C-alpha positions in Angstrom: -66.8 142.8 237.2 -64.3 140.2 238.2 -63.3 141.3 241.7 -64.3 143.7 244.5 -62.6 145.0 247.6 -64.5 145.1 250.8 -64.1 145.6 254.5 -66.3 143.9 257.0 -67.2 143.7 260.6 -67.9 140.1 261.8 -69.8 139.3 265.0 -69.6 135.6 265.8 -72.1 133.7 268.0 -72.0 130.3 269.7 -73.4 128.6 266.6 -70.6 130.0 264.4 -68.6 127.3 262.6 -65.6 128.4 264.8 -66.9 130.2 267.9 -63.7 131.8 268.9 -61.6 134.8 267.7 -58.6 137.0 268.5 -60.9 138.9 270.9 -62.5 136.0 272.8 -61.4 132.3 273.1 -64.9 131.0 273.6 -67.8 133.0 272.2 -71.0 132.4 274.0 -73.4 135.1 272.7 -76.6 134.0 270.9 -77.4 134.7 267.3 -79.8 137.4 268.5 -77.2 139.0 270.7 -74.7 139.0 267.8 -77.3 140.7 265.5 -78.2 143.3 268.1 -74.5 144.1 268.6 -73.9 144.4 264.9 -76.9 146.6 264.3 -75.6 148.9 267.0 -72.2 149.1 265.2 -74.0 149.8 262.0 -76.1 152.6 263.6 -72.9 154.2 265.0 -71.3 154.2 261.5 -74.3 155.5 259.6 -74.9 158.2 262.2 -71.3 159.4 261.8 -70.7 158.8 265.5 -67.8 156.3 264.8 -65.8 155.3 261.8 -66.2 151.8 260.2 -62.4 151.1 260.5 -62.3 152.0 264.2 -65.2 149.7 265.0 -63.8 146.9 262.9 -60.3 147.3 264.5 -61.8 147.1 268.0 -64.7 144.8 267.7 -64.7 142.6 264.6 -64.2 138.8 265.3 -62.2 138.4 262.1 -58.4 138.6 261.9 -59.0 141.4 259.3 -59.7 143.6 262.3 -55.9 144.5 262.4 -56.5 146.1 258.9 -59.6 147.9 259.9 -61.7 145.1 258.5 -60.1 145.2 255.0 -60.2 141.9 253.2 -58.4 143.1 250.1 -59.6 142.3 246.6 -61.4 139.0 246.0 -63.2 137.4 243.1 -66.2 135.1 242.9 -65.9 131.7 244.6 -63.5 133.0 247.3 -65.9 133.8 250.0 -69.0 132.2 251.4 -71.8 132.6 249.0 -74.1 135.0 251.0 -71.0 137.2 251.7 -70.0 137.1 248.0 -73.4 137.9 246.7 -73.8 140.8 249.1 -70.3 142.2 248.3 -70.8 142.1 244.5 -74.3 143.7 244.9 -73.0 146.8 246.8 -72.0 150.0 245.1 -68.6 151.4 246.0 -68.9 153.2 249.4 -72.1 151.4 250.3 -72.7 149.6 253.6 -74.7 146.4 253.6 -77.4 145.3 255.9 -76.6 142.3 258.1 -75.4 139.3 256.1 -75.4 135.8 257.7 -72.8 133.2 256.9 -71.5 130.1 258.7 -68.9 132.4 260.3 -71.5 134.7 261.9 -73.2 137.9 261.0 -71.4 140.7 259.0 -71.8 144.2 257.8 -69.8 144.8 254.6 -68.4 148.0 253.2 -67.5 148.0 249.5 -64.2 149.8 248.9 -63.5 149.1 245.2 
């Protein structure tokens, strides 16, 4: 498989490589707070309480939020390694556990 298409929700923390986003100019939450927030989003998605795209649009710290978290198709070598490895390991329609990168902590939904 040469490429995948995924959506994600990113929660940044104060140790992220760029601790700011479209939502917040100066992110001050700790890594632990970021993980707790992300796990709550994941719970809401897996319980059917909320849709992935809706949470991504409102709460993701990535600019992909305006597309419901959709990153479009990407191949190997285009994303940070932990994100890439997790994305390629997922089955279509599968939601990842938290994935840590230099950007923050993510949950990833494989679309294609």
